[in-house]
Residue frames as qw, qx, qy, qz and C-alpha x, y, z in Angstrom:
[[0.198, 0.266, -0.468, 0.819, 8.81, -17.84, -19.36],
 [0.294, -0.528, -0.762, 0.233, 6.81, -17.95, -16.12],
 [0.091, -0.737, -0.198, -0.640, 4.58, -14.97, -15.39],
 [0.216, 0.116, -0.595, 0.766, 5.32, -13.13, -12.17],
 [0.344, -0.673, -0.653, -0.051, 2.73, -12.78, -9.40],
 [0.019, -0.614, 0.119, -0.780, 1.93, -9.45, -7.77],
 [0.577, -0.395, -0.644, 0.309, 2.20, -9.55, -3.97],
 [0.211, -0.808, 0.070, -0.546, 1.45, -7.14, -1.17],
 [0.605, -0.041, -0.610, 0.510, 3.81, -7.40, 1.79],
 [0.392, -0.819, -0.091, -0.410, 2.62, -6.02, 5.12],
 [0.579, 0.113, -0.543, 0.597, 5.21, -5.32, 7.80],
 [0.464, -0.833, -0.211, -0.214, 4.38, -4.30, 11.37],
 [0.620, 0.060, -0.377, 0.686, 6.93, -2.53, 13.54],
 [0.265, -0.790, -0.279, 0.477, 7.32, 0.19, 16.07],
 [0.380, 0.911, 0.051, 0.154, 8.09, 3.58, 14.53],
 [0.681, -0.546, 0.243, 0.423, 11.88, 3.17, 14.75],
 [0.236, 0.837, -0.364, -0.332, 14.51, 5.02, 12.72],
 [0.018, -0.506, 0.827, 0.242, 16.15, 2.76, 10.12],
 [0.634, 0.148, 0.730, -0.206, 13.43, 0.09, 9.81],
 [0.663, 0.686, 0.090, -0.285, 12.55, 1.14, 6.28],
 [0.228, 0.734, -0.624, -0.141, 16.20, 0.92, 5.24],
 [0.374, -0.260, 0.885, -0.099, 16.47, -2.58, 6.73],
 [0.687, 0.389, 0.555, -0.262, 13.37, -3.72, 4.84],
 [0.575, 0.771, -0.117, -0.246, 14.37, -2.23, 1.48],
 [0.033, -0.637, 0.763, 0.104, 17.83, -3.76, 1.79],
 [0.555, 0.002, 0.825, -0.106, 16.24, -7.22, 1.99],
 [0.676, 0.646, 0.273, -0.227, 14.27, -6.53, -1.21],
 [0.294, 0.831, -0.434, -0.186, 17.49, -5.39, -2.91],
 [0.272, -0.448, 0.851, 0.022, 19.45, -8.46, -1.81],
 [0.575, 0.227, 0.780, -0.096, 16.70, -10.71, -3.17],
 [0.100, -0.073, 0.567, 0.814, 16.62, -8.69, -6.41],
 [0.049, 0.658, 0.748, 0.063, 12.96, -7.76, -6.02],
 [0.097, 0.256, 0.106, 0.956, 11.88, -4.31, -7.14],
 [0.060, 0.485, 0.639, -0.594, 9.44, -2.43, -4.90],
 [0.129, 0.525, 0.606, 0.583, 6.50, -1.24, -7.02],
 [0.244, -0.721, -0.102, -0.641, 4.86, 0.88, -4.30],
 [0.458, -0.110, -0.656, 0.590, 5.35, 1.65, -0.63],
 [0.339, -0.680, -0.144, -0.634, 3.07, 3.17, 1.96],
 [0.421, -0.073, -0.705, 0.565, 3.71, 3.61, 5.69],
 [0.360, -0.556, -0.070, -0.746, 1.21, 4.69, 8.32],
 [0.318, -0.238, 0.721, -0.568, 0.12, 4.04, 11.90],
 [0.321, -0.162, -0.897, -0.257, -1.91, 0.83, 12.22],
 [0.580, -0.565, -0.331, -0.485, -5.07, 0.13, 14.20],
 [0.795, -0.401, -0.339, 0.302, -2.82, -1.00, 17.06],
 [0.177, -0.980, 0.078, -0.040, -1.50, 1.87, 19.15],
 [0.396, -0.742, 0.496, 0.213, 2.25, 2.46, 18.76],
 [0.650, -0.002, 0.690, 0.320, 2.56, 0.09, 15.79],
 [0.305, 0.611, -0.287, -0.672, 3.24, 1.22, 12.22],
 [0.788, 0.285, 0.546, -0.008, 2.23, -0.67, 9.11],
 [0.007, -0.502, 0.574, 0.647, 4.33, -0.80, 5.95],
 [0.773, 0.432, 0.430, -0.179, 2.42, -1.82, 2.81],
 [0.087, -0.577, 0.623, 0.521, 4.83, -2.80, 0.03],
 [0.859, 0.401, 0.221, -0.229, 3.99, -4.21, -3.39],
 [0.071, -0.590, 0.722, 0.354, 6.31, -6.24, -5.60],
 [0.871, 0.290, -0.258, -0.303, 6.30, -8.89, -8.30],
 [0.408, -0.489, 0.771, -0.010, 7.90, -12.28, -7.59],
 [0.405, 0.272, -0.780, -0.391, 8.53, -15.33, -9.77],
 [0.555, -0.202, -0.806, -0.037, 7.31, -17.78, -7.13],
 [0.597, -0.717, -0.138, -0.332, 5.46, -17.85, -3.86],
 [0.863, -0.259, -0.177, 0.396, 8.55, -19.46, -2.35],
 [0.434, 0.344, -0.069, 0.830, 10.59, -16.35, -3.22],
 [0.293, -0.651, -0.057, -0.698, 8.03, -14.20, -1.40],
 [0.833, -0.504, -0.223, -0.044, 7.93, -16.60, 1.57],
 [0.764, -0.044, -0.173, 0.620, 11.73, -16.36, 1.91],
 [0.156, 0.515, -0.007, 0.843, 11.64, -12.57, 1.64],
 [0.539, -0.661, -0.114, -0.509, 9.04, -12.28, 4.41],
 [0.887, -0.340, -0.225, 0.219, 11.00, -14.73, 6.56],
 [0.575, 0.183, -0.143, 0.784, 14.10, -12.51, 6.20],
 [0.145, -0.600, -0.040, -0.786, 12.08, -9.41, 7.09],
 [0.754, -0.566, -0.245, -0.225, 10.66, -11.20, 10.16],
 [0.816, -0.131, -0.280, 0.489, 14.22, -11.77, 11.44],
 [0.198, 0.550, -0.131, 0.801, 14.85, -8.02, 11.79],
 [0.272, -0.202, -0.677, 0.653, 14.92, -6.99, 15.45],
 [0.166, 0.185, 0.186, -0.951, 12.67, -3.97, 14.93],
 [0.499, -0.046, -0.549, -0.669, 10.02, -5.92, 12.99],
 [0.579, -0.127, 0.580, -0.559, 7.13, -7.43, 14.94],
 [0.628, 0.210, 0.749, 0.015, 5.73, -9.48, 12.06],
 [0.224, 0.408, -0.463, -0.754, 5.58, -9.53, 8.26],
 [0.640, 0.323, 0.677, -0.167, 3.01, -11.15, 5.97],
 [0.056, 0.215, -0.574, -0.788, 2.44, -11.43, 2.23],
 [0.528, 0.450, 0.616, -0.373, -0.85, -11.62, 0.35],
 [0.205, 0.217, 0.653, 0.696, -2.20, -11.72, -3.17],
 [0.230, -0.144, -0.128, -0.954, -4.97, -9.37, -4.29],
 [0.556, -0.341, -0.666, -0.361, -7.68, -11.94, -3.52],
 [0.540, -0.363, -0.629, 0.425, -6.92, -11.68, 0.22],
 [0.255, -0.256, -0.207, 0.909, -7.14, -7.89, 0.38],
 [0.175, 0.900, 0.397, 0.034, -9.28, -4.81, 0.04],
 [0.519, -0.299, 0.141, 0.788, -7.02, -2.16, -1.46],
 [0.300, 0.913, 0.274, 0.024, -6.98, 1.25, -3.12],
 [0.514, -0.028, 0.083, 0.853, -4.66, 3.92, -4.50],
 [0.108, 0.886, 0.288, -0.347, -5.22, 7.64, -4.79],
 [0.545, 0.209, 0.337, 0.739, -4.16, 9.70, -7.79],
 [0.030, 0.808, 0.180, -0.560, -3.99, 13.45, -8.33],
 [0.534, 0.410, 0.469, 0.571, -4.08, 15.06, -11.78],
 [0.047, -0.679, -0.084, 0.728, -3.29, 18.72, -12.48],
 [0.446, 0.463, 0.589, 0.489, -4.69, 20.05, -15.73],
 [0.088, 0.045, 0.089, 0.991, -5.06, 23.52, -17.28],
 [0.249, 0.469, 0.601, -0.597, -8.30, 25.13, -16.14],
 [0.367, 0.503, -0.209, -0.754, -8.88, 26.82, -19.52],
 [0.304, 0.194, -0.852, -0.381, -8.59, 23.51, -21.36],
 [0.020, 0.239, 0.928, -0.285, -10.87, 21.78, -18.85],
 [0.299, 0.520, 0.359, -0.715, -13.53, 24.49, -19.17],
 [0.359, 0.446, -0.459, -0.679, -13.28, 24.33, -22.96],
 [0.103, 0.012, -0.985, -0.141, -14.06, 20.60, -22.85],
 [0.546, -0.219, -0.240, -0.773, -17.76, 19.98, -23.30],
 [0.819, -0.219, -0.496, -0.188, -17.85, 16.68, -21.41],
 [0.072, 0.480, -0.642, 0.594, -16.21, 17.59, -18.06],
 [0.643, -0.241, 0.394, -0.611, -19.14, 16.41, -15.95],
 [0.947, 0.171, -0.155, -0.225, -19.43, 13.20, -17.97],
 [0.571, 0.474, -0.588, 0.323, -15.68, 12.56, -17.59],
 [0.174, -0.422, 0.622, -0.636, -15.80, 13.06, -13.81],
 [0.806, -0.093, 0.258, -0.524, -18.82, 10.79, -13.42],
 [0.872, 0.329, -0.351, -0.097, -17.44, 8.11, -15.73],
 [0.580, 0.332, -0.605, 0.432, -14.25, 7.87, -13.66],
 [0.625, -0.689, -0.366, 0.033, -15.83, 8.68, -10.29],
 [0.520, 0.114, -0.193, 0.824, -13.32, 11.51, -9.90],
 [0.190, -0.894, -0.383, 0.132, -13.72, 14.76, -8.03],
 [0.330, 0.729, -0.093, 0.593, -12.36, 18.26, -8.25],
 [0.644, -0.432, -0.385, 0.500, -10.08, 19.17, -5.33],
 [0.252, -0.630, -0.020, 0.734, -8.84, 22.61, -6.30],
 [0.478, 0.694, 0.400, 0.359, -9.53, 25.19, -8.99],
 [0.263, -0.629, 0.045, 0.730, -7.42, 28.24, -9.77],
 [0.420, 0.768, -0.092, -0.475, -7.14, 30.52, -12.79],
 [0.252, 0.624, -0.687, -0.274, -4.31, 28.46, -14.25],
 [0.321, 0.162, -0.931, -0.062, -4.95, 24.88, -13.09],
 [0.785, -0.280, 0.026, -0.552, -7.45, 22.40, -11.72],
 [0.003, 0.336, -0.925, 0.176, -6.58, 19.40, -9.55],
 [0.818, -0.107, -0.292, -0.484, -8.66, 16.24, -9.85],
 [0.308, -0.379, 0.825, -0.284, -8.63, 13.27, -7.47],
 [0.816, 0.072, -0.425, -0.384, -9.38, 9.66, -8.33],
 [0.441, -0.397, 0.756, -0.276, -9.38, 6.78, -5.86],
 [0.922, 0.220, -0.029, -0.318, -9.33, 3.21, -7.13],
 [0.878, -0.133, 0.357, 0.288, -7.19, 0.37, -8.36],
 [0.360, -0.415, 0.449, 0.705, -4.14, 0.99, -10.54],
 [0.283, 0.316, 0.737, 0.526, -6.02, 0.25, -13.77],
 [0.009, 0.848, 0.529, 0.004, -8.73, 2.78, -12.86],
 [0.232, -0.841, 0.047, 0.486, -6.37, 5.61, -11.98],
 [0.373, -0.231, 0.604, 0.665, -4.31, 4.87, -15.09],
 [0.273, 0.554, 0.716, 0.327, -7.42, 4.90, -17.32],
 [0.020, -0.946, -0.271, 0.178, -8.27, 8.45, -16.18],
 [0.347, -0.637, 0.355, 0.590, -4.66, 9.53, -16.74],
 [0.398, 0.091, 0.721, 0.560, -4.72, 8.08, -20.26],
 [0.181, 0.750, 0.607, 0.188, -8.02, 9.79, -21.13],
 [0.156, -0.928, -0.079, 0.328, -6.94, 13.15, -19.70],
 [0.432, -0.434, 0.486, 0.624, -3.59, 12.94, -21.51],
 [0.341, 0.292, 0.724, 0.523, -5.29, 12.31, -24.84],
 [0.060, 0.787, 0.572, 0.223, -8.12, 14.83, -24.50],
 [0.189, -0.977, -0.094, -0.044, -6.82, 17.73, -22.36],
 [0.507, 0.532, -0.446, 0.511, -3.22, 17.13, -21.38],
 [0.733, -0.619, -0.252, 0.127, -1.84, 16.56, -17.88],
 [0.109, 0.873, -0.324, 0.349, 0.49, 19.11, -16.27],
 [0.077, -0.454, 0.801, -0.382, 1.29, 16.99, -13.21],
 [0.854, -0.158, -0.366, -0.335, 0.36, 13.50, -12.05],
 [0.027, -0.416, 0.816, -0.401, 1.03, 11.53, -8.87],
 [0.811, -0.230, -0.431, -0.323, -0.26, 8.18, -7.66],
 [0.490, -0.621, 0.503, -0.347, 0.09, 6.96, -4.08],
 [0.131, 0.221, -0.966, 0.037, 1.33, 3.60, -3.00],
 [0.568, -0.325, -0.677, -0.337, -1.25, 0.94, -2.33],
 [0.336, -0.290, 0.588, -0.676, -3.10, 1.01, 0.95],
 [0.634, -0.046, -0.707, -0.310, -4.55, -2.35, 1.87],
 [0.501, -0.320, 0.604, -0.532, -6.29, -4.24, 4.62],
 [0.061, 0.041, -0.989, -0.129, -6.93, -7.96, 4.81],
 [0.561, -0.282, -0.441, -0.641, -10.38, -9.42, 4.50],
 [0.495, -0.207, -0.784, 0.313, -9.90, -11.16, 7.86],
 [0.371, -0.798, -0.469, -0.070, -11.91, -9.94, 10.86],
 [0.387, -0.895, 0.091, 0.203, -9.01, -8.29, 12.71],
 [0.278, 0.808, -0.520, 0.012, -5.47, -7.28, 11.95],
 [0.908, 0.054, -0.406, 0.092, -3.42, -10.49, 11.91],
 [0.317, 0.409, -0.545, 0.660, -0.91, -8.87, 14.21],
 [0.540, -0.441, 0.216, -0.683, -3.65, -8.56, 16.86],
 [0.966, -0.123, -0.154, -0.169, -3.97, -12.36, 17.00],
 [0.717, 0.301, -0.433, 0.456, -0.17, -12.75, 17.22],
 [0.001, -0.484, 0.421, -0.767, 0.09, -10.22, 20.05],
 [0.753, -0.363, 0.087, -0.542, -2.79, -11.89, 21.92],
 [0.957, 0.012, -0.281, 0.075, -1.04, -15.29, 21.65],
 [0.479, 0.398, -0.456, 0.635, 2.24, -13.76, 22.89],
 [0.327, -0.493, 0.306, -0.746, 0.47, -12.14, 25.83],
 [0.912, -0.241, -0.055, -0.326, -1.21, -15.47, 26.72],
 [0.852, 0.179, -0.374, 0.319, 2.15, -17.27, 26.50],
 [0.178, 0.489, -0.430, 0.738, 3.74, -14.63, 28.75],
 [0.614, -0.436, 0.192, -0.630, 0.95, -15.09, 31.31],
 [0.975, -0.074, -0.197, -0.076, 1.38, -18.86, 31.20],
 [0.628, 0.349, -0.445, 0.534, 5.14, -18.44, 31.78],
 [0.167, -0.512, 0.371, -0.756, 4.44, -16.21, 34.78],
 [0.833, -0.309, 0.046, -0.457, 2.01, -18.75, 36.24],
 [0.923, 0.108, -0.325, 0.176, 4.53, -21.58, 35.76],
 [0.363, 0.449, -0.456, 0.677, 7.24, -19.51, 37.44],
 [0.425, -0.481, 0.272, -0.717, 4.93, -18.78, 40.38],
 [0.936, -0.203, -0.067, -0.279, 4.14, -22.46, 40.91],
 [0.750, 0.307, -0.476, 0.343, 7.83, -23.40, 41.13]]
């Protein structure tokens, strides 16, 4: 059986109601499960960036998915990448019992080992934060679960940027603007 490849899909759109539903419907129709999803404003004013991760059997399957997403009226452009093309991170929060944490002799060593930090301390619980790749945030979860116990745990979706100089959408928008100017000039010469 062929091993699946992990992809990150980036979708640019205006912040319009219903875009997320349109995108997730395409994943569903193609029988691809979304592993993580993150949405935020992009570096381009008025444009939002959806970062979606999923496994696919082939690059062709991912190419077809992105092509379908691109056809949506509210989508400016969609891209897919593998991990080699990106700089990416996740954030994880861990809530543990303060008494158990204090009773542990190696708290400082644990925090340093995992490059984690304490966000909040109360009488009953302490919240730790770890930023990193999935394997790193999972390793801290596993160690805390075995040694202290975890009351609550949450991991964000992936946030990612390409290793290219600028957002790829910037280049696309610049080409569109140039084409529009050329069309105007042609119309004026007629």
